[in-house]
Each structure stands twice: as C-alpha cells, then as structure tokens.
C-alpha positions as a Markdown table, in Angstrom:
| # | Residue | x | y | z |
|---|---|---|---|---|
| 1 | Unk | 5.4 | -32.2 | 38.5 |
| 2 | Unk | 5.0 | -34.8 | 35.8 |
| 3 | Unk | 2.1 | -33.9 | 33.4 |
| 4 | Unk | -0.3 | -36.5 | 32.1 |
| 5 | Unk | 0.0 | -37.9 | 28.5 |
| 6 | Unk | -3.6 | -36.6 | 27.9 |
| 7 | Unk | -2.5 | -33.0 | 28.7 |
| 8 | Unk | 0.1 | -33.2 | 25.9 |
| 9 | Unk | -2.4 | -34.9 | 23.5 |
| 10 | Unk | -5.0 | -32.2 | 24.3 |
| 11 | Unk | -2.5 | -29.4 | 23.6 |
| 12 | Unk | -1.1 | -30.9 | 20.4 |
| 13 | Unk | -4.7 | -31.4 | 19.1 |
| 14 | Unk | -5.0 | -27.5 | 18.9 |
| 15 | Unk | -4.8 | -26.6 | 15.3 |
| 16 | Unk | -1.7 | -24.5 | 14.6 |
| 17 | Unk | -3.5 | -21.8 | 12.8 |
| 18 | Unk | -5.7 | -21.3 | 15.9 |
| 19 | Unk | -2.6 | -20.9 | 18.0 |
| 20 | Unk | -1.2 | -18.3 | 15.6 |
| 21 | Unk | -4.5 | -16.4 | 15.5 |
| 22 | Unk | -4.6 | -16.4 | 19.3 |
| 23 | Unk | -1.1 | -15.0 | 19.4 |
| 24 | Unk | -2.1 | -12.2 | 17.1 |
| 25 | Unk | -0.7 | -13.5 | 13.8 |
| 26 | Unk | -3.2 | -13.8 | 11.0 |
| 27 | Unk | -2.1 | -16.0 | 8.1 |
| 28 | Unk | -3.3 | -15.2 | 4.6 |
| 29 | Unk | -3.8 | -17.9 | 2.0 |
| 30 | Unk | -1.2 | -18.0 | -0.9 |
| 31 | Unk | -1.7 | -21.1 | -3.2 |
| 32 | Unk | -2.0 | -24.3 | -1.1 |
| 33 | Unk | -0.2 | -22.7 | 1.9 |
| 34 | Unk | -0.7 | -19.9 | 4.4 |
| 35 | Unk | 1.8 | -17.0 | 4.9 |
| 36 | Unk | 2.7 | -14.3 | 7.4 |
| 37 | Unk | 5.4 | -11.8 | 7.6 |
| 38 | Unk | 8.2 | -13.4 | 9.5 |
| 39 | Unk | 8.4 | -12.3 | 13.1 |
| 40 | Unk | 12.0 | -13.4 | 13.4 |
| 41 | Unk | 13.5 | -10.7 | 11.1 |
| 42 | Unk | 12.3 | -7.4 | 9.5 |
| 43 | Unk | 10.6 | -7.7 | 6.3 |
| 44 | Unk | 7.9 | -6.0 | 4.1 |
| 45 | Unk | 6.6 | -9.1 | 2.3 |
| 46 | Unk | 5.2 | -12.2 | 3.9 |
| 47 | Unk | 8.1 | -15.0 | 3.6 |
| 48 | Unk | 7.1 | -17.3 | 6.5 |
| 49 | Unk | 5.0 | -20.1 | 4.9 |
| 50 | Unk | 2.8 | -22.4 | 6.9 |
| 51 | Unk | 2.2 | -25.8 | 5.5 |
| 52 | Unk | -0.7 | -28.1 | 5.9 |
| 53 | Unk | 1.1 | -30.7 | 8.1 |
| 54 | Unk | 1.7 | -28.0 | 10.7 |
| 55 | Unk | 5.2 | -27.0 | 9.7 |
| 56 | Unk | 6.5 | -23.6 | 8.9 |
| 57 | Unk | 9.6 | -22.3 | 7.0 |
| 58 | Unk | 10.7 | -18.7 | 6.5 |
| 59 | Unk | 12.3 | -18.3 | 3.1 |
| 60 | Unk | 14.0 | -15.1 | 4.3 |
| 61 | Unk | 15.9 | -16.1 | 7.4 |
| 62 | Unk | 15.6 | -19.9 | 7.3 |
| 63 | Unk | 13.8 | -20.6 | 10.6 |
| 64 | Unk | 11.5 | -23.6 | 10.4 |
| 65 | Unk | 9.7 | -26.0 | 12.7 |
| 66 | Unk | 6.2 | -26.7 | 14.1 |
| 67 | Unk | 3.9 | -24.4 | 16.2 |
| 68 | Unk | 5.8 | -25.4 | 19.3 |
| 69 | Unk | 9.1 | -24.3 | 17.7 |
| 70 | Unk | 7.4 | -21.1 | 16.6 |
| 71 | Unk | 6.4 | -20.3 | 20.3 |
| 72 | Unk | 9.9 | -21.3 | 21.5 |
| 73 | Unk | 11.6 | -18.9 | 19.1 |
| 74 | Unk | 9.4 | -16.1 | 20.2 |
| 75 | Unk | 9.6 | -16.8 | 24.0 |
| 76 | Unk | 12.8 | -18.6 | 24.5 |
| 77 | Unk | 12.8 | -21.5 | 27.1 |
| 78 | Unk | 12.2 | -25.2 | 26.4 |
| 79 | Unk | 9.4 | -27.3 | 24.9 |
| 80 | Unk | 7.7 | -27.6 | 28.3 |
| 81 | Unk | 7.3 | -23.9 | 28.5 |
| 82 | Unk | 5.9 | -23.6 | 25.0 |
| 83 | Unk | 3.4 | -26.4 | 25.7 |
| 84 | Unk | 2.2 | -24.7 | 29.0 |
| 85 | Unk | 2.0 | -21.3 | 27.3 |
| 86 | Unk | -0.2 | -22.6 | 24.5 |
| 87 | Unk | -2.3 | -24.7 | 27.1 |
| 88 | Unk | -3.0 | -21.6 | 29.1 |
| 89 | Unk | -4.0 | -19.5 | 26.1 |
| 90 | Unk | -6.6 | -22.2 | 25.3 |
| 91 | Unk | -7.7 | -23.0 | 28.9 |
| 92 | Unk | -6.3 | -26.4 | 29.1 |
| 93 | Unk | -5.6 | -27.2 | 32.7 |
| 94 | Unk | -2.5 | -29.3 | 33.6 |
| 95 | Unk | -3.2 | -32.5 | 35.5 |
| 96 | Unk | -0.7 | -34.7 | 37.2 |
| 97 | Unk | 0.3 | -38.0 | 35.8 |
| 98 | Unk | -0.6 | -41.0 | 37.9 |
| 99 | Unk | 2.3 | -42.9 | 39.4 |
| 100 | Unk | 2.6 | -46.5 | 38.4 |
C-alpha cells in the first residue's frame, strides 16, 4: 500500500519533543538545547542533546539523527515502520495515495 504524501507531511509536522514525551522521555533544558540520558548506552549524566532543528546527538556513544532515527534505533526496522509507529501514537490514520 502506498501512503499519501499528506500522511507523511502530517507525521513530520509533529514536534519532536512531543514525540519524545509520548514515548516516555522528558527532555530538560540545558542552555539553548534540551537533554536526556542517552537510551542507547548506560550513563548517569544526560549526554543526548536535542537541538532546535530537530536533530539529536549523543556525546557519549555518538548516535545522532532526527526523531525518526531515534525511533528506528529504539525499535529497529526501517523508516516506514518508524513513521507508522509515530503516526499511530498520535492518532494519524494512514490513507492510500491516489493512483495517477
């Protein structure tokens, strides 16, 4: 099934902090950025930094990316799986693309 472009636009419009909060991660403000303890390795001090443009980087293990990469790293799979997972969390219903 091909999903509509609007579906992807709607999912991408969700603010990444809202996604993290919905997943149970609650970023704290540090300077101009937000931080959480990295979920990809064990640590006691928050080293995963979330930047304004929707990117993250862990200064401990080096993982980086956007919110979809974050979900992919946590779940495994591909980008479609991450997009569908986020959409489901926010009640966005997939719709089929119209064939041309």
